[in-house]
Legacy VTK file of the C-alpha trace (Angstrom):
# vtk DataFile Version 3.0
C-alpha trace
ASCII
DATASET POLYDATA
POINTS 84 float
109.951 103.754 95.604
108.759 102.274 92.313
107.200 104.432 89.614
104.339 102.789 87.735
102.380 103.827 84.656
98.582 103.957 84.605
98.446 100.208 83.854
100.689 99.344 86.813
103.818 98.530 84.770
107.025 99.471 86.612
108.911 102.273 84.839
111.756 102.463 87.356
112.546 103.825 90.811
112.546 107.375 92.095
116.131 108.672 92.028
115.392 112.193 93.254
112.759 114.874 93.104
113.093 118.333 91.603
110.846 121.380 91.711
108.794 120.319 88.687
109.834 116.747 87.861
110.412 113.364 89.402
113.684 111.767 88.254
113.352 108.048 87.540
116.149 105.515 87.107
115.386 102.285 85.290
116.649 99.022 86.698
120.232 98.145 85.711
120.673 101.520 84.017
122.446 104.737 84.944
120.215 106.768 82.635
117.656 109.065 84.209
114.207 109.926 82.905
111.931 112.750 83.994
108.263 112.573 84.924
106.549 115.955 85.359
104.975 116.240 88.791
101.740 117.232 87.059
101.562 113.647 85.711
101.660 112.062 89.182
98.218 110.584 89.802
98.681 109.110 93.270
101.245 107.794 95.732
100.505 104.540 97.556
102.478 102.014 99.552
103.123 100.148 96.300
104.517 103.040 94.315
104.035 106.322 92.538
101.403 106.081 89.797
101.699 108.424 86.813
99.386 109.136 83.893
100.327 107.708 80.517
101.569 104.351 79.359
105.177 103.165 79.320
107.427 105.563 77.397
104.665 108.154 76.973
104.791 108.683 80.753
108.498 109.593 80.857
110.544 112.278 79.129
114.271 112.664 78.479
116.006 114.568 81.270
117.814 117.024 78.977
119.302 119.912 80.945
116.888 119.598 83.870
119.602 118.257 86.174
121.346 121.630 85.876
118.226 123.768 86.210
116.167 121.913 88.832
116.701 122.243 92.563
117.139 118.616 93.572
115.730 117.277 96.818
115.779 113.825 98.340
112.354 113.319 99.844
112.094 110.147 101.892
110.626 107.569 101.527
110.009 108.320 97.832
113.713 108.554 97.005
116.232 106.126 98.403
118.708 107.746 100.786
122.148 108.396 99.281
124.689 105.716 100.009
127.450 106.751 102.358
130.777 105.012 102.660
132.062 104.370 106.165
LINES 1 85
84 0 1 2 3 4 5 6 7 8 9 10 11 12 13 14 15 16 17 18 19 20 21 22 23 24 25 26 27 28 29 30 31 32 33 34 35 36 37 38 39 40 41 42 43 44 45 46 47 48 49 50 51 52 53 54 55 56 57 58 59 60 61 62 63 64 65 66 67 68 69 70 71 72 73 74 75 76 77 78 79 80 81 82 83
């Protein structure tokens, strides 16, 4: 699902969800960004809307990937790809 700032600009797609943050991956990039769940304004059929504009809405991931319990909540996060 797409993550949008308060103006509707696409910041990326939900990669996974942790206990306190939403991990966002930008298009054509392997780099993750974090959006605190407290910044999520609403979730609609068109995306997840967060408070703030562009880069002010996202934070560097830092060591959160090691400290957060990661979940994959559908349909917000795309299901992991499996190889047959």
